C-alpha positions, 0 to 999 in steps of 0.5 A: 547031174545038175545042181539045184541052182543050175536047174532053177530058171528065172520065171518069165515076166508076166502081169501076174509076176508084177503085183498091182501094188507096184503101181502105187506109191503111198496109196496113190496110183503113180500112173495109169498103165499104157499096156492093155494087159497091165491096165486091165489088171489095175482096173480089176483091182480098182473095181474089186477094192473100191466098188461093191457088187450089189450097190448102185453108185452116182457118178459123183460117188464113182469119181470120189472113190477113184480120186482116192487113188488118182487125180484123173478119175474121168479116165479111170471111170471111162476105162472101167466102163469100157472094160465092163467092170462098171456098167451104166444106163444110157442116161449115165444116171448110175453105175454098178459093178459089171463082170 
């Protein structure tokens, strides 16, 4: 009969096994992940923590919120829009939470 130690296998490494907090140091994003699944995990976290669902934001407000975590706010804003986490009209006059 195997012992308890022998039956426990290491958990497979998945995006869920790596908390999004590991991407931050002293409240700042260290780097934007290159891997799509990991970046998606980060973007969902940013959308959930920085933007309210029923509120409209100007581009300036979006940039200011994103600058609190990383200096490349335009890349993060673009990723959020492409992922559908922020939506904007064609004229780019405002942003709202998406999915």
